C-alpha positions as CSV (number, residue, x, y, z in Angstrom):
1,M,145.2,176.1,45.9
2,K,144.4,174.6,49.2
3,R,147.1,172.9,51.2
4,L,146.6,169.3,52.3
5,T,146.5,169.8,56.1
6,R,144.9,167.9,59.0
7,R,142.2,170.6,59.1
8,T,141.3,170.4,55.4
9,I,141.2,166.5,55.6
10,L,138.7,166.7,58.6
11,A,136.6,169.3,56.8
12,A,136.4,167.1,53.6
13,A,135.6,163.8,55.4
14,P,131.8,164.2,55.8
15,T,131.4,165.1,52.1
16,A,133.6,162.2,51.0
17,L,131.6,159.7,53.1
18,A,128.2,161.1,52.0
19,L,129.1,160.8,48.4
20,G,130.2,157.2,48.8
21,G,133.7,158.0,47.6
22,P,137.1,157.3,49.3
23,L,138.2,159.8,51.9
24,L,141.4,160.4,50.0
25,A,139.9,161.1,46.5
26,P,142.3,162.9,44.1
27,W,143.1,166.5,45.2
28,P,144.1,169.3,42.9
29,A,147.8,169.7,42.3
30,R,149.5,172.0,44.8
31,A,152.2,174.5,44.2
32,S,153.0,174.9,47.9
33,K,155.5,172.7,49.6
34,N,154.4,173.6,53.1
35,Y,152.4,170.5,54.0
36,G,151.2,169.5,57.4
37,P,152.5,166.5,59.4
38,G,152.3,163.2,57.5
39,V,152.4,164.6,54.0
40,T,155.2,165.0,51.5
41,D,155.3,165.2,47.7
42,S,155.5,161.4,47.6
43,E,153.7,160.1,50.7
44,I,150.6,160.4,52.9
45,K,150.9,158.7,56.4
46,I,147.7,157.3,57.9
47,G,147.8,155.8,61.4
48,N,145.8,153.0,63.0
49,T,145.8,150.7,65.9
50,G,144.0,147.3,65.8
51,P,143.4,144.2,67.9
52,Y,145.8,141.8,66.2
53,S,146.0,140.0,69.5
54,G,143.9,139.9,72.7
55,P,140.1,139.2,73.2
56,L,139.0,141.0,70.0
57,S,141.6,139.6,67.7
58,N,138.9,138.2,65.5
59,A,138.1,141.8,64.4
60,S,141.6,142.2,62.9
61,P,140.3,141.7,59.4
62,I,139.1,145.4,59.6
63,P,142.6,146.9,59.7
64,L,143.9,144.1,57.4
65,S,141.2,145.1,54.8
66,M,142.2,148.7,55.2
67,A,145.8,147.8,54.5
68,A,144.7,145.8,51.5
69,Y,142.6,148.7,50.1
70,F,145.5,151.2,50.5
71,K,147.8,148.7,48.8
72,M,145.4,148.6,45.9
73,I,145.3,152.4,45.7
74,N,149.1,152.5,45.7
75,E,149.3,150.0,42.9
76,Q,146.9,152.2,40.9
77,G,149.2,155.2,41.3
78,G,148.3,156.5,44.7
79,I,146.7,159.9,45.4
80,N,148.0,162.3,42.8
81,G,151.3,160.4,42.8
82,R,151.5,160.2,46.6
83,K,151.7,156.7,48.0
84,I,149.8,155.9,51.2
85,N,151.9,154.8,54.1
86,F,149.4,153.0,56.3
87,I,151.0,152.3,59.7
88,S,148.9,150.0,61.9
89,Y,150.1,148.8,65.4
90,D,148.7,146.0,67.6
91,D,147.0,147.4,70.7
92,G,145.6,144.0,71.9
93,Y,142.2,145.8,72.7
94,S,144.0,147.2,75.7
95,P,143.4,150.9,76.4
96,P,146.9,151.5,77.9
97,K,148.5,149.9,74.9
98,T,146.3,152.0,72.6
99,V,147.5,155.2,74.3
100,E,151.1,154.1,73.9
101,Q,150.8,153.1,70.2
102,T,148.7,156.2,69.3
103,R,151.2,158.6,70.9
104,K,153.8,156.8,68.8
105,L,151.8,157.3,65.6
106,V,151.3,161.0,66.4
107,E,154.5,162.1,68.0
108,S,157.0,159.7,66.3
109,D,155.5,158.6,63.0
110,Q,153.9,162.0,62.5
111,V,150.8,160.7,60.7
112,L,148.4,163.0,59.0
113,F,145.5,161.4,60.8
114,T,144.3,158.1,62.3
115,A,141.4,156.1,60.8
116,G,139.3,153.1,61.7
117,Q,140.7,152.4,65.1
118,L,138.7,149.7,66.8
119,G,136.9,149.5,70.1
120,T,135.0,151.8,72.5
121,P,137.3,151.5,75.5
122,T,140.4,151.8,73.4
123,N,139.2,154.9,71.5
124,S,137.9,156.4,74.8
125,A,141.5,156.2,76.1
126,I,142.8,158.5,73.3
127,W,139.7,160.6,72.7
128,H,140.9,163.7,74.6
129,Y,144.5,163.3,73.5
130,M,143.6,163.3,69.8
131,N,141.5,166.4,70.2
132,Q,144.0,168.2,72.3
133,S,146.7,167.4,69.7
134,K,144.3,168.5,66.9
135,V,144.9,165.3,65.0
136,P,141.9,164.0,63.0
137,H,140.6,160.8,64.7
138,L,138.4,159.5,61.9
139,F,135.8,156.8,61.3
140,V,136.4,155.1,64.6
141,S,135.1,151.5,64.5
142,T,132.7,151.8,67.4
143,G,129.1,153.0,67.7
144,A,129.4,154.7,71.1
145,T,127.2,157.8,71.3
146,K,130.0,159.9,72.8
147,W,131.7,160.4,69.4
148,D,128.9,162.7,68.3
149,D,130.4,165.7,70.1
150,P,131.4,168.3,67.4
151,K,131.8,171.1,69.9
152,G,133.8,169.4,72.6
153,H,135.7,166.9,70.4
154,P,135.6,168.3,66.8
155,W,138.6,166.1,65.7
156,T,136.8,162.8,66.3
157,M,134.3,161.2,63.9
158,G,132.3,158.1,64.6
159,F,131.4,155.5,62.0
160,F,129.2,152.6,63.3
161,V,125.4,152.8,63.9
162,S,124.8,154.2,67.4
163,Y,124.8,151.4,70.1
164,Q,122.0,153.3,71.9
165,A,119.9,153.4,68.8
166,E,120.4,149.7,68.4
167,G,119.4,149.1,72.0
168,R,116.2,151.0,71.4
169,I,115.4,148.8,68.4
170,Y,115.7,145.7,70.6
171,A,113.5,147.3,73.2
172,D,110.8,148.0,70.6
173,Y,111.0,144.4,69.5
174,I,110.7,143.1,73.1
175,L,107.6,145.3,73.8
176,K,105.9,144.0,70.7
177,S,106.9,140.3,70.9
178,K,107.4,139.6,74.6
179,P,105.8,142.5,76.6
180,D,105.7,140.5,79.8
181,G,109.3,139.2,79.5
182,K,111.6,138.9,82.5
183,I,114.9,140.4,81.1
184,G,118.4,139.5,82.2
185,V,121.2,141.6,80.8
186,L,124.8,140.5,80.3
187,S,127.0,143.3,79.1
188,Q,130.6,144.3,78.9
189,N,131.6,146.5,81.8
190,D,132.6,149.7,80.0
191,D,131.0,152.4,77.8
192,F,130.4,149.8,75.0
193,G,128.1,147.8,77.3
194,K,126.6,150.9,79.0
195,D,125.6,152.5,75.7
196,Y,123.6,149.4,74.7
197,L,122.0,149.1,78.1
198,K,120.9,152.8,78.1
199,G,119.3,152.3,74.7
200,L,117.4,149.3,76.0
201,V,116.3,151.1,79.1
202,D,115.2,154.2,77.3
203,G,113.4,152.2,74.7
204,L,111.5,150.2,77.4
205,G,110.5,153.4,79.1
206,E,108.4,153.1,82.2
207,K,108.4,149.3,81.8
208,A,112.2,149.0,82.2
209,A,112.2,148.9,86.0
210,S,109.7,146.0,86.1
211,M,111.0,144.0,83.1
212,I,114.7,144.0,83.8
213,K,115.3,141.6,86.7
214,I,119.1,141.5,86.7
215,K,122.0,143.3,85.1
216,D,125.3,141.4,85.1
217,S,128.6,142.2,83.5
218,Y,132.0,140.9,82.5
219,E,135.5,142.3,82.1
220,T,137.4,141.7,78.9
221,T,140.1,140.1,81.0
222,D,137.7,137.4,82.3
223,V,138.1,133.8,81.1
224,G,134.4,133.3,80.7
225,V,130.8,134.3,81.6
226,D,129.6,131.0,83.0
227,S,128.8,132.4,86.5
228,Q,126.9,135.3,85.0
229,I,124.7,133.1,82.8
230,I,123.9,130.8,85.7
231,E,123.0,133.8,87.9
232,I,120.8,135.4,85.2
233,K,118.9,132.1,84.8
234,A,118.5,131.7,88.5
235,A,116.9,135.1,88.7
236,G,113.9,133.6,86.7
237,C,114.6,135.4,83.5
238,D,113.0,134.2,80.2
239,L,114.8,136.7,78.0
240,L,118.5,137.2,77.8
241,F,120.0,140.4,76.3
242,T,123.7,139.9,75.6
243,V,125.9,142.8,74.8
244,A,129.4,141.4,74.1
245,I,132.3,141.3,71.7
246,P,132.4,138.1,69.6
247,K,134.5,136.0,72.0
248,F,132.2,136.5,75.0
249,G,129.1,136.3,72.8
250,A,130.1,132.8,71.8
251,L,130.9,131.9,75.3
252,A,127.4,133.1,76.5
253,I,125.6,131.1,73.7
254,R,127.5,128.0,74.5
255,K,126.8,128.2,78.2
256,V,123.1,128.8,77.7
257,A,122.9,125.6,75.7
258,E,125.1,123.7,78.1
259,I,122.7,124.3,81.0
260,G,119.6,123.6,78.9
261,W,118.2,127.1,79.3
262,K,115.7,128.2,76.6
263,P,115.3,132.0,76.9
264,L,114.5,134.3,74.1
265,H,118.1,135.4,73.4
266,I,118.8,138.8,71.9
267,L,122.4,139.3,70.8
268,N,123.9,142.7,69.9
269,G,125.1,143.3,66.3
270,I,128.8,143.5,67.2
271,A,128.6,139.9,68.2
272,S,126.4,138.7,65.3
273,S,129.1,137.4,63.0
274,V,128.4,133.8,61.8
275,G,132.1,133.1,61.4
276,V,133.6,134.5,64.6
277,T,130.7,134.1,67.0
278,L,128.0,131.7,66.0
279,K,130.2,129.0,64.5
280,P,132.5,128.9,67.5
281,A,129.5,128.8,69.8
282,G,128.0,125.9,67.7
283,L,125.4,126.7,65.1
284,E,122.9,124.4,66.7
285,N,123.3,126.3,69.9
286,A,122.6,129.6,68.1
287,K,119.2,128.7,66.6
288,G,116.5,131.1,67.5
289,I,118.8,134.0,68.5
290,I,117.5,137.5,67.5
291,T,120.2,139.9,66.4
292,S,120.9,142.7,63.9
293,N,123.4,143.8,61.3
294,S,123.8,147.2,59.7
295,F,126.1,146.0,56.9
296,R,125.0,144.5,53.6
297,T,125.5,140.8,53.1
298,L,125.0,138.7,50.0
299,P,122.9,137.2,48.5
300,I,121.0,140.3,47.5
301,P,117.8,140.7,45.3
302,N,118.1,140.6,41.6
303,G,117.7,143.7,39.4
304,K,120.0,145.8,37.4
305,A,121.1,148.0,40.3
306,M,121.5,145.1,42.6
307,L,123.4,143.1,40.0
308,A,125.8,146.0,39.6
309,T,126.3,146.1,43.3
310,K,126.9,142.3,43.4
311,S,129.4,142.6,40.6
312,G,131.2,145.3,42.5
313,H,131.1,143.2,45.7
314,R,132.8,140.3,43.8
315,S,135.4,142.6,42.4
316,W,136.1,144.0,45.9
317,T,136.3,140.5,47.4
318,S,138.8,139.5,44.8
319,I,141.0,142.5,45.4
320,I,141.0,142.0,49.1
321,R,141.8,138.3,48.9
322,T,144.7,139.0,46.5
323,A,146.0,141.9,48.4
324,T,145.9,140.2,51.8
325,R,147.8,137.1,50.8
326,A,151.1,138.7,51.8
327,I,149.7,140.3,55.0
328,P,150.2,138.4,58.3
329,R,147.0,136.8,59.4
330,P,145.4,137.3,62.9
331,S,146.5,133.8,64.0
332,M,150.1,134.9,63.4
333,A,149.6,138.1,65.2
334,S,148.2,136.3,68.3
335,R,151.6,134.6,68.7
336,L,153.4,138.0,68.9
337,P,154.8,139.0,72.3
338,R,152.4,141.4,74.1
339,R,155.1,144.1,74.1
340,Q,155.8,143.9,70.4
341,S,154.2,146.5,68.1
342,R,153.1,145.3,64.7
343,S,153.2,147.5,61.7
344,L,151.5,147.0,58.4
345,S,153.3,150.0,56.8
346,S,155.3,147.8,54.4
347,A,152.1,145.9,53.4
348,A,150.4,149.2,52.5
349,T,153.3,150.8,50.7
350,S,154.6,147.8,48.8
């Protein structure tokens, strides 16, 4: 019988994802008691850090939903009798905090692996550490191209659609719909923003130099992007390409409307949420924006297969709503002191 170790979990992960099943599908019974870190006869520890506070706190439903899913699995008997102990700490979308909390997960909590950690800059800060420690760093919630490095960083696995690929898609759209456009780029000043920009430039090819008139950026610690939007408009641009997390995407949309500017506005998929970007920006201000999304949304076409999917979606939605009632909401997390860690371990194991 195979032992449940970090190496066997990592080896099984691609197959589990390809088959559409949960990563922790039931494993054969084991006679051996010599398990790796994070595993006992009664428990499996999974680690996570998430932005329950800070500029990306509106993405906290991702780890909250993970906690809800594991809670559901535990209520159904767990994994071959083992309960999932999901330990998720607040990192505030701050790389130094991510390093601190991840080291705690690995060295103190002794998790089997981490999963679903959010953010390109935050995961970049722990990328080398996780691989040097040989701890699986799975399904990171970011589309940075760097995660595709099986030789240099075999313990890390990406999850989202590549940001560079998405940038190329926008470039293709621009070349077809506005080939003479004067492009202004607003992007986050880190690998997240740089990946999208590279995809755009590569996609535009030899026309990139003449079409992109200005590249402006913001820091996640900035209070807004007003000056950048004004500067891009002043450069004579008639096409705005915004690469931002939801907070700054909303601020950009609102400022564009406030100054009466009417460019063709392309917004990256990460900031495409109606609830956390477009509504805060004002839905009237968001009319005409071009964006993308790689996740399925309802309503979906009729048909037996589609109806089955829709039924499954309703069941999943019901489970998540029920399971998350007892979990602290993001608004509560935002009131936590910056130095305070926040664990959802009890929520996942109750």
